[in-house]
C-alpha positions, 0 to 999 in steps of 0.5 A: 500500500505504501509503494502505491501511495509514493507512486500517486504522490511521485506522479503528482509531483511530476504533473505539478512540475510539469504544469508548472513549467508550462505556466512559466513559459505561457507567461510571455508567449501570446495568449490561449486556452489553457492546456492540460499537463502532458497533453496541452490543447489537443483534446480541444483541437477539431483535427479533421477541421483544424481551420475551423478550431482555430477561427473559434480562439481567435474570436476568444484570444485575438489573432495571435494566440498560443495552443499547446501540441503536446507540451510544445508551444505552437503560436498561431497567426490569425487574419492578414495583418498577423500573417503579413506582419510575421512572414512579410515584414519579419519574414528572416524571422519567422523563415525556419520550417518546423517538421513534424517528426514523420517529415524529419524521418523521411527527409532528415532535413534535406531538400527544399520544403523541410529543410531550414537554415543554411540547407534551405537556403542553398537547396531553394536557391540552386532549385530556382536557378535549375528551374530557370534553367530548364525554362521557368519563365520562359516560353519553352516551358509554356510550350511543354505545358501546352503540349501536355495539355493536348496530350491529356484531351487526347486522353480525356476523348478515350473516355467516349463521354462515359462516366469517369473519375478525373483524379488518376489523368489530372495527377498525370498531367502536372507530373508530366510537366515536372517530368519534362523539366527534370528529365527533359522527357514526358510519358505516355500515361500508360508507361510502366515507368510513368505509373510506377513514378506516380504511386511513389513521387516520395522515393528516391529519384536518381537525377543530377547525382553524376554532376555532383558525386565529388560533393558528397565528401564535402561537409561544407556543401549542402549538395550532397546526393541525398539533398539533390535526391530530396529536392527532386522528390519535393519537386514532384510531390509538390508540383503534382498533387497541389495542381491536380487536387487543385483541378480536380476541385475546380471541375467539381465547382464547375458542375456545380455551379453551370452558369459559372461554366457556361461564361468560362466557354463564352469567353474561351470561344470569344478570345481563344476560339478552337483551332489553337492552344491557349497561352499565358498571353491570353489571360489578361484578356479573360479576366472572368476566366481569371477571376474563376481560377482565383475563386477556385484556389480561394474557395477550395483553402488548399493548405488551410495551416501552409506548412508549421514554420518556427521562429530563427531567433527569441522574437518580440512580436507584438508584445509577446516574447516568442523563443527560438525554435518555437512552432509557428502556424500561419493560417491562410484560411482566416486570410482567404476566407476574410469576410470583409475582403471577400463577402460571403466568403464560404460561398463560391462566387468569381465576382470576389475578384472582379470590379464593377465593370467586369475587369480582374481585380487583385487582392494582397489576401489571395495567399494560397501559395503563402507569403514570404520568404517561404511561399512556393517557388513553384508559384509560377508554374502552378498558375501557368498549368491550372490556366491552360490545362483548365482552359484546354480542358472546357476549349474541347469538352462540356462537363456533364454531371451525372446527377442534378448540379444543386445535388453535388457536394463540394465539401471537402471530405479532409480539412487537416493538412489539406483540402481534399475534394469528395470523389466524383464522376462526371463526362466529358463531352466532346464540343 
């Protein structure tokens, strides 16, 4: 009996010490809900809809608040002003990447997405330079995207207007663009090697190894074999899934809103016609289509909380002290769904990006690619792919739903790390 009492007393003491340490840390951090010992605020967070939870907390604690994931403090930035102040105005201080243990296990601080410090700076610079050398921002890359769009259309023709799930085909197109950049070659959608690549986007992609294989022994350089493989893998993972998911969501929203699709078709007919491939030059003459694409990205809120950041040093932020290494979560949802910038933000409305005369209207609140130092390196390519792929599809097909449009559900089936659209089928009917 005495042993049981001793164990209870010891456990109580440890819990008190844990609580005292948390209380001491919390005194300098932004306010937030009281965490439980050991588990923190985990039980108060809806992991299936983190953004909704963060919004509720912001209504109580303001635009900058602290949550505890276990014993780790996490500072949340909610709203345009807080996100901009941290990621843009103080970008260098908030530029580190916090990698969850699962990502550390996969990438071991290699590559460009989950790395930090010198590794991240060198690999991001290398990635941007390499992408430019391979055509990023040049007509040659646009030609590759146009070629892939034509191949995509041919694959869709093979469905013969029958019901199909577009997930796989829409995933192939952006992946092939990355292949054409890195391998200087695209693949047939039925190619066994390509199918393997589609299934293993995060495996070791052996590229550029021979050019840097002496570098392996240089401890000062970040251009190691492992780093280059991880960077290539990052390009495939980030450059395929995000674009294909956005396209899949775009088609679903056009099925749901046939009047929007009809206006896009009309603009395509007037500006591009049926006899040539759409180009990025056409976009400035297609304000409604441009607004639709922006509204798709705003509405679906693909990566609600971006990827977690951390601070590079002790930072004084809005009269709070955020210790070096503290995890930072910027709520992109709170910016993309700001009801002052976008009236009725939960409604899909291309008018959010059009002025009174029907011209395209830019918004500083459009941050689907995040902001600041860690903004997506492939933003330009993604914008090009989304425009050319979607316009090319609608240039050749009418989208036919299998149910009444009003019965289509566009609610994401998951809204944690990423917003995933529900599975659906449609018919691509040649025009």
